[in-house]
C-alpha positions, 0 to 999 in steps of 0.5 A: 798137143795130144800128149799122154798125161797122168791123171794128176796132170790131167787134173792140173791141166783142167784146173788151169784151163778153168782158172785161166778161162774164168780170168779171160772171160772176166776181162771181157774177151770172147770165149773163142779166145780162151787159153791154149795149154801148150805143154810143160816148161822145164828149167832149173827152177822147176816145171811149169804148165804154159797157158797161151792166151791171145793177149799174153802167156801165163805159167802155173806150178804143180798146184795150179798157182800162177807163177809168172805172166808175160804181155806183148810189148805193144799196147794192142799186141797179141800172141800169134804162136808159141812153142817150148824148146831148149834152143840153146842147149843149156838144159833150161827150156825157153818159150819162143813166141811170135807177136803181132798187132792182131790185125792179120793172122801173122805177126811181126816179131820173134821173142824168146822168154826164159824163166828166172823168178818170172818170164824174162825176155832174152831175145827179140827180133823184128820180122815185119818183112816175113809176116811169121805166123807159126814158130816150132823147133825140130831136128831135121838132120839128126845132129841133136841140135834143134832148128827154129822153124818159122812159117812165113807169109810172103812172096818168093823170087821164083814164086811172086805171090803171097803164100805160106812158106816154111823157113828154117834157122839155126840158133848160133851165138845168140842169134838166128841164122838162116839154114833154108828159106824155100820158095814153097812146098809141092802144093799150097798148104794150110798148116804143117808140123814136124814129126819123125814119120820113118823113125830115123831120128830125123824130123820130117815136115808133115803138111796139110796140102790143098788139091786143085779140086779143093780137097786135101791130103797129107804130105811128108818131106825129108831134109835132103841137105839142100832142101826138103823132098817129098817121101810119102803122101796120104790119100785125098780126103774131103777136108783135113782140119788139123794134125797133131802128135801124140806121145804114149809108148811111142810117138804117133801122128794123128789127123782130123779129117772130114768125109761125107760131112762126118769128122773123125780122127785117124792115125797115119803111118808111112808104108812105102811111098804112102801115108796110110791109116793105121788099123 
């Protein structure tokens, strides 16, 4: 999201969005459920743009032709979250997908898909007890091995209320193995991503957190070997709507904030123990 694109790729993305959007509207579903283009899947067979819809995933080639599609296993299943990553280190990227029944904002299943003349399911695991709502990959310790990060919605032993929590796993011998299943962050959070905020080749958690007064700030957490420690915070804003990374000459952290009823995008960088707006 927010990635730098050539003019050719911008045209391709717009074409895919238009085609997928028309197909989606034709199916009778609302416009608010139109496709999200999450990036490019790279594998031995080629490169494919990935469009995620509520009821499935579509892959398009460089000419905008539909090459593969995937539907959740259950009749009324939905795609809750999806990301692209080479999680097993074989140089072919996979799709990591959270599926659900559409009744809640979270799902109940993690699926891995690879491309081989179609999208093939290579892994599946039920997670009904975790209520996962987001899947990402990251490298928090700098070992060049991707971890799987699940955003879950559950109670914890030392915090027995339903809340969003970040869990971390390794991919090992064809299955996911827990690395860290923390109880919570410093404050209740709306969303989080992973980003190397201090340029040490290790990803940090970057979260949108809520203050008691109802406003919000951005908090950055570094992996400390046994958990995550806060290393920098932004000033509070009236509201924070979303955060993304942008890839241009270097990676940047962009945040959409609201102040005085007006929305604007800012770029944040680490300065000492603070996250400040880049001028």
